[in-house]
GUZALUM-939378 format. One line per field, with one value per residue (C-alpha): residue in three letters; x, y, z. Coordinates in steps of 0.25 Angstrom, whole numbers. Layout:
N
code	[Ala, ...]
xx	[X, ...]
yy	[Y, ...]
zz	[Z, ...]
This chain:
112
code	[Met, Gly, Arg, Ile, Phe, Leu, Glu, His, Leu, Gly, Gly, Gln, Arg, Ile, Phe, Ser, Cys, Ala, His, Cys, Glu, Thr, Pro, Leu, Thr, Asn, Arg, Asn, Glu, Leu, Val, Ser, Thr, Arg, Phe, Thr, Gly, Ala, Thr, Gly, Arg, Ala, Phe, Leu, Phe, Ser, Arg, Val, Val, Asn, Thr, Lys, Gln, Ser, Pro, Val, Gln, Glu, Arg, Met, Met, Leu, Thr, Gly, Arg, His, Phe, Val, Arg, Asp, Ile, Ser, Cys, Lys, Lys, Cys, Asp, Thr, Lys, Leu, Gly, Trp, Met, Tyr, Glu, Phe, Ala, Thr, Glu, Glu, Ser, Gln, Arg, Tyr, Lys, Glu, Gly, Arg, Val, Ile, Leu, Glu, Arg, Ala, Leu, Ile, Asn, Glu, Ser, Asp, Gly, Phe]
xx	[496, 499, 490, 478, 479, 467, 465, 455, 448, 447, 433, 424, 415, 421, 415, 422, 420, 410, 419, 432, 431, 441, 438, 432, 428, 421, 408, 415, 415, 401, 392, 379, 372, 361, 366, 362, 370, 369, 369, 360, 364, 377, 385, 391, 406, 415, 428, 431, 444, 451, 442, 444, 436, 430, 430, 421, 407, 395, 383, 368, 363, 350, 357, 363, 374, 386, 401, 405, 417, 414, 420, 427, 435, 449, 452, 440, 435, 420, 413, 407, 401, 405, 412, 405, 414, 404, 390, 383, 372, 378, 368, 377, 390, 392, 394, 407, 420, 412, 409, 396, 399, 388, 384, 382, 397, 402, 403, 404, 411, 418, 430, 442]
yy	[439, 449, 456, 465, 478, 484, 499, 504, 518, 518, 524, 522, 513, 503, 495, 481, 470, 460, 448, 451, 465, 471, 487, 494, 508, 516, 523, 537, 531, 528, 535, 529, 517, 517, 507, 493, 481, 468, 463, 474, 488, 493, 506, 517, 521, 530, 522, 509, 502, 487, 483, 478, 483, 474, 479, 490, 485, 491, 489, 493, 497, 503, 518, 516, 510, 511, 506, 499, 490, 478, 481, 469, 467, 468, 457, 447, 450, 451, 460, 471, 481, 490, 503, 513, 518, 526, 528, 531, 541, 554, 552, 540, 545, 548, 533, 532, 528, 524, 510, 501, 491, 482, 482, 467, 465, 476, 477, 491, 491, 501, 507, 514]
zz	[483, 495, 505, 500, 505, 511, 513, 524, 523, 539, 544, 554, 547, 538, 526, 523, 515, 521, 517, 521, 529, 521, 523, 511, 514, 525, 529, 525, 510, 511, 500, 501, 506, 496, 486, 482, 477, 474, 488, 493, 499, 495, 499, 490, 495, 489, 492, 494, 497, 496, 484, 470, 459, 444, 432, 428, 425, 419, 429, 426, 440, 446, 445, 431, 423, 431, 428, 442, 447, 457, 470, 478, 491, 489, 500, 498, 483, 488, 479, 487, 477, 466, 462, 453, 441, 432, 432, 419, 427, 430, 444, 447, 446, 461, 461, 453, 460, 472, 477, 481, 492, 495, 510, 510, 506, 516, 531, 539, 551, 561, 555, 565]
């Protein structure tokens, strides 16, 4: 097995994996801080990098039925949240293609 190639989006505020500090996204990609995950507060991002995705799963959530993929850190394999593939309700379609990262599983720090 070779080295894992990691991307970095840059930016002044960086969100990274709390377990291994792998960079995931930045403040510019943050869409909303008003979400809840399994560990409590969660953030919705338009783009993340350095993650792996599970196969699509159908889940019934507080906001309706969604088709999602679990998101894990590419480096340490820690589950960080999920990505919305498809929302069955029209009012929830803005989430499609976007990623939830659970606040307890990520760190925010100064970028460059």
